[in-house]
N, C-alpha and C positions, 0 to 999 in steps of 0.2 A: 576664286577661293575667298574665304572670310574666316573670322575667328570661330564661328559656329562649325564650319567644316573641319577646322583644325581640332577643335574639341571632340568632334565625332571620331576623327582618326586616332585620337589619343586614348579613346575609351578603354582599350585592353590594358594599356600601361597604367592608366589611372586606377583601374580596378585592382590590378596586381599590387599597387602601392597602398591603396586604401584598405585592402583586405590582407595586408601583410601579417604574418603570425607574431611579429614583434609586439604589437599592442597587447596581445593576450599574455605575453611573457612578463609583463610588468606587474608582478604580484607582490613584491616586497619593496621595502624602502631602498635596499641595495640595488635592486633591479632599476628602480627609478633613477638612482644616482648614475648607474651605468648608462642609462638612456641619455641623461642630461650631458654627461661627459663626452658622448659621441655626437649628439645633436648640436652642441654648442658651435661646432665648426660650420654648420649650415646657417646658424644664426649670424655668425660673423661674416662669412663670405658673401652672404646675401647683400650686405652693405656695399661690398665692392662692385657687385653688379649694378646696384642703384647709382653709385657714384660714377661708374663708367658711363652710364646713360646721361647723367647730369653733365659730364665733361663733353660727351659727344653731341648732345642735343640742346645745350644751353651755353651761354657765354660764361666761362669761369676764369677769365683773364682780363687784364687791363691793357689798353683802353677797352671799355665795354662796347660791344656792338650787338644789335638785335639779331642774334643768330637763329636761324631755323624757324619752325612753325610756332607761333605764340601759344597755340592750344597745347602742343606737346611740352613746351617750356613750363606752362602752368601745371600740367599733369605731373611732370617730374619733380618740380620744386615743391608741390603740395605733398607728394609722397616722402620726399627727403625731409621736409619739416617735421612730419609725424614720426618717421623712423629714427631720425637723428636727435630729436629734441622733444620727445613726448613727455607727458606727466606720469611719474611713477606712483606707486601705492602711497608714498609719503607726501605726495604733492610737489615733488621737486622735478626739475628737468633732467632727463637722461635719454640716451639712445636705447633702443630696444636690446641691443647686445649687452649694454651695461646693466639693464634690468635683469636680463637672463642670467648674467654672471652673478649678480647679487642674489638672485633666487636660488642658484646652485649652491652658493656658499651658505645660505640660510637653511637649506635642508641637508647639509653635510656632504654634498658632492665635492669631488676634488677639482679645484680650479687651477692647480699648479701646472698641469700639463698644457692647458690652453694658454696660460700666462707665459710659460716658457716658450711656446711656439711663437706667440706674437712678439716676444722679445727677440727671438731669432730672426723673425721677418724684418724687424727694424735693423738688426745688426748686419744681415746679409744684403739688404736692399734688393733681394731677388727672391720672389715668392716661390719660384720653381726649385731653387736650391734649398730653401727652407722646407718645402714639402718633401723633397727627395731624402734629405738627411734626417728627417724627423723619425721618431719611433711610433708614429701613428699606424693604425691598422691599414693594410693595403687598400681596403675599400674606402676608407676616409681619404687616403692619399689620392685615389682615382677621382673621387668626388671633387676635391679641391682643385686638382690639376685640370679637370674638365672646365670648371668655372673660369679659371684664369687663362686657359687656352682660348676660350670664347672671347674673353675680354681682350686678350692680346691680338686676336684676329681683327678686332676693331669694327665689325659691321654692326651698326646700331640695331637693325632689325633682328639680328641673331642674338645680341645681348638682351634685347627686349624679350625675345622668345624664351630664353633661359630664365629670365626674371619672371615672366608672366605665367607661362604654362608649366615651368618646372618648379615654381615657388609660389608666387602670390595667389594664383588661381587654385592651388591645392590646399593652402593653409587652413581655411575655415573648416572644411570637412575633416582634414587630418587631425587638427588640434581638438575639434569637438570629440572625436573618437578617443583621443588620448585623455581628455578631461574626464570622460565617463569612467575610464579605468582608474584614474586618480581618486575620484570621489568614491568609487566602490571599494577600492583596496586600501586606501590610506585615510580613513575618516578621522583619525586622531592625530595625524602628522601635521606639523606646522608648514603648510604649503601656500600660505596666503600670497606671497610675492609671485610664486610660480603660477598659481591659478589666475592672478591678476594679469600676468604677462600673456598667458594663453587667451584669456577672455578679451584682452585689449586687441590682440591680433585678430580674433574672430570678428570683433566689432568693426575694426578698421578695414580688414581685407574683404569681408563679405559685403559691407555696405558702401565702401568708398574705394579702396585701393584696387580691388579686383576689377570692378568696372572701368576704373581709370586706366589700368594696365591694358585691358582689352581694347579700349579706345586708342591707346598709343600704338598698338600693333596695327590696327586698321589704318591709322594715319601714316605710319612708316611704310607699309606695304602697298597701300592703295590698290591699283590695278596691275601691279607687277607680279606676274605668275611665278617667275624665278624666285623672287623674295619670299612669296608665300610657301613655296616648296622648301626653301632653306629654313624658314621658320618651323615648318613641320619636322624636318630632319633634326634640327637642334633640340626641339621640344621632346622628341622621342628619346634622344640621347640623354637629355637632362633627367627625364623620368627614370631611365635605366640606371643612371648614376645615383639617383635618390634611392632606388630599390637596393643598390649595392651598399649604400650607406646604412640602410636599415638592416641588411644582411650582416654587416660588420658589427653593428651594435648587438644584434641577436646572438651572433657567434660568441661575443665576449660574455654575454649573460650565461649561455650554455656552458662555456668553459669554466666560468666561476662556479656554477652549480655542480659540475662534475668534480671540481677540485675540492669542494666542501663535503663530498660524500665519503 
């Protein structure tokens, strides 16, 4: 098996996600805010997948030792550098999560819920407790729970699968579709920071991070058939959870529309 075979196997799930009716639902500024308020959790937990890979595949403790494959170390550290300390619209260093949060605030989306959730994560020191006790939609809870179960299981190739096929590999096409809706439906809204965030992801993921992540999967699995099968299984589940996240956001939009009638 190889990454091409995995991509072919994931085609039905990818099509379901890329053709999800959620995109067409984003017609008003309130719809956009609902989208951002749900999607922000995927922006946040993505960093935990990345940092889990950094912990597993590079040396993050002292005394330092040359752990693992130097090529994989480079791939991971290069992605971490961009995701954790990129240049924002104002020319300052920020993580992509911080950029997204600022973009939310800039267009009037509610950031209090995600801020409260992260505060609780710090307080409990147990992500699973924080997810369970939160008031998040069940679809968002399932999405987060899956991410951290994969991390807790601790298999680098499975974490890389969730990161690559469930996230990085999808971002360019997914965000391009979202941007088309933004530009068509909100020509007068102040979405500069949000558009910058999406365009930055498209630039990095299509040109750099996506290919790097694919190379990482190849390096981690090599000729191990069992690992390739586990990568496929985790990738399918990751896409299913992403669809469930989109379902949850769409459900909130529909509920709001019905309540306003």
